[in-house]
Residue frames relative to the residue before (quaternion, step in Angstrom):
aa qw qx qy qz dx dy dz
M 1.0000 0.0000 0.0000 0.0000 0.00 0.00 0.00
I 0.2807 -0.7439 0.5905 0.1382 3.52 -1.13 0.79
K 0.3382 -0.7392 0.5486 0.1956 3.57 -1.01 0.83
F 0.0738 -0.7963 0.6004 -0.0020 3.56 -0.94 0.99
Q 0.2043 -0.7254 0.6369 0.1627 3.51 -1.35 0.36
A 0.1543 -0.7735 0.6099 0.0775 3.56 -0.97 0.91
E 0.1591 -0.7297 0.6600 0.0819 3.55 -1.08 0.89
I 0.0509 -0.8341 0.5472 -0.0483 3.56 -0.37 1.30
D 0.1174 -0.7638 0.6316 0.0628 3.57 -1.00 0.89
V 0.0818 -0.7713 0.6312 0.0083 3.54 -0.85 1.08
M 0.0005 0.8173 -0.5728 0.0628 3.57 -0.67 1.14
P 0.5381 -0.5806 0.4736 0.3859 3.58 -1.15 0.50
K 0.5316 -0.6110 0.4701 0.3507 3.58 -1.05 0.72
K 0.6546 -0.5550 0.3530 0.3727 3.57 -1.13 0.72
E 0.7192 0.4603 -0.2607 0.4504 3.59 0.96 -0.83
I 0.6016 0.5514 -0.3479 0.4614 3.59 1.31 -0.12
L 0.4842 -0.6546 0.5015 0.2925 3.57 -0.97 0.91
D 0.1492 -0.7752 0.6107 0.0620 3.58 -0.98 0.91
P 0.2023 -0.8302 0.5045 0.1234 3.62 0.16 1.24
Q 0.6279 0.5270 -0.3432 0.4586 3.61 1.03 -0.69
G 0.6587 0.4973 -0.3004 0.4780 3.58 0.96 -0.83
K 0.6301 0.5333 -0.3248 0.4616 3.57 1.04 -0.81
A 0.6467 0.5137 -0.3140 0.4683 3.60 0.99 -0.85
V 0.6602 0.4926 -0.3088 0.4756 3.59 0.94 -0.83
T 0.6091 0.5424 -0.3504 0.4605 3.59 1.02 -0.76
G 0.6579 0.5040 -0.3018 0.4713 3.59 0.96 -0.87
S 0.6562 0.5115 -0.3077 0.4616 3.59 0.98 -0.78
M 0.5776 0.5738 -0.3774 0.4412 3.59 1.11 -0.61
K 0.6363 0.5250 -0.3241 0.4631 3.60 0.99 -0.83
N 0.6543 0.5179 -0.3046 0.4592 3.59 1.01 -0.84
L 0.6858 0.4595 -0.2669 0.4972 3.59 1.18 -0.53
G 0.5498 -0.6198 0.3941 0.3978 3.58 1.27 0.06
L 0.5731 0.5769 -0.3765 0.4439 3.58 1.22 0.42
S 0.0993 0.8552 -0.5030 0.0764 3.58 0.94 0.90
E 0.5675 0.5912 -0.3905 0.4195 3.60 1.21 -0.27
I 0.6116 0.4966 -0.3548 0.5036 3.62 1.26 -0.21
Q 0.0585 0.8163 -0.5638 0.1114 3.56 -0.59 1.20
N 0.8403 0.2543 -0.1625 0.4504 3.52 -1.39 0.23
V 0.1307 0.7976 -0.5701 0.1474 3.60 0.83 0.99
R 0.0757 -0.7583 0.6469 0.0283 3.58 -1.02 0.90
I 0.1560 -0.8035 0.5713 0.0611 3.57 -0.83 0.96
G 0.0102 0.8019 -0.5948 0.0556 3.53 -0.88 1.01
K 0.5516 -0.5850 0.4752 0.3574 3.55 -1.25 -0.54
H 0.1587 -0.7335 0.6500 0.1197 3.53 -1.21 0.63
I 0.0606 -0.8073 0.5863 -0.0283 3.56 -0.69 1.13
T 0.1062 -0.7621 0.6366 0.0526 3.56 -0.99 0.90
L 0.0959 0.7898 -0.6029 0.0588 3.56 -0.93 0.84
E 0.2799 -0.7262 0.6018 0.1792 3.53 -1.29 0.44
L 0.0303 0.7903 -0.6109 0.0354 3.54 -1.11 0.70
E 0.3100 -0.7084 0.5963 0.2158 3.52 -1.33 0.31
A 0.0878 0.7754 -0.6194 0.0861 3.54 -1.05 0.84
A 0.6081 -0.5809 0.4038 0.3603 3.55 -1.21 0.46
T 0.7997 0.0645 -0.0045 0.5969 3.59 1.08 -0.76
E 0.6401 -0.5035 0.4025 0.4181 3.56 -1.29 0.22
T 0.6154 0.5478 -0.3415 0.4523 3.59 1.05 -0.73
A 0.6587 0.4984 -0.3025 0.4755 3.58 0.95 -0.86
A 0.6363 0.5168 -0.3234 0.4727 3.60 1.01 -0.80
H 0.6317 0.5342 -0.3236 0.4592 3.57 0.97 -0.89
E 0.6630 0.5075 -0.3002 0.4613 3.60 0.91 -0.90
K 0.6533 0.5130 -0.3151 0.4591 3.61 0.98 -0.80
V 0.6619 0.4839 -0.3070 0.4832 3.59 0.94 -0.86
E 0.6115 0.5488 -0.3382 0.4588 3.59 1.01 -0.81
L 0.6672 0.5021 -0.2885 0.4686 3.57 0.91 -0.94
A 0.6470 0.5140 -0.3173 0.4653 3.60 0.96 -0.85
C 0.6531 0.5103 -0.3125 0.4641 3.58 0.96 -0.85
K 0.7038 0.4834 -0.2705 0.4448 3.58 0.80 -1.01
N 0.7881 0.3758 -0.1723 0.4560 3.58 0.92 -0.90
L 0.8265 0.2071 -0.0879 0.5160 3.60 1.12 -0.45
L 0.7740 0.4312 -0.2188 0.4089 3.57 0.68 -1.06
A 0.7867 0.2075 -0.1158 0.5697 3.61 1.11 -0.56
N 0.3196 -0.6871 0.6156 0.2164 3.54 -1.15 0.72
L 0.3064 -0.8253 0.4454 0.1634 3.58 -0.03 1.31
I 0.5537 0.5843 -0.4034 0.4351 3.59 1.20 -0.26
M 0.8143 0.2589 -0.0968 0.5104 3.58 0.97 -0.89
E 0.7815 0.3153 -0.1378 0.5204 3.58 1.17 -0.50
S 0.2103 -0.7126 0.6466 0.1730 3.50 -1.35 0.39
Y 0.1619 -0.7923 0.5805 0.0954 3.56 -1.21 0.36
S 0.0412 -0.7407 0.6677 0.0625 3.49 -1.36 0.34
F 0.0195 -0.8113 0.5839 0.0232 3.57 -1.17 0.44
N 0.2562 -0.7047 0.6405 0.1659 3.47 -1.39 0.44
L 0.1688 -0.7839 0.5950 0.0557 3.51 -1.02 0.88
K 0.0599 0.7960 -0.6013 0.0338 3.56 -0.91 0.87
Q 0.4908 -0.6407 0.5097 0.2981 3.50 -1.21 0.64
I 0.1082 -0.8003 0.5870 0.0565 3.59 -0.96 0.85
């Protein structure tokens, strides 16, 4: 078995309102940083797994994202996989 690490980013879809990001955008203006706009806030997840091949590891991470880590109705995800 080969050990892998996945770095996963889960973000609200563009068409979904992001109230947390909107609040942070407003706070940027209060800090004198009005040039910072359209803040979107999501999740960054790191996990380790063992698999026989990189393809198998990719499939396992894909399954975890689709079934647990991301709400596909409201969120999108991307990930990078590396051998450790």
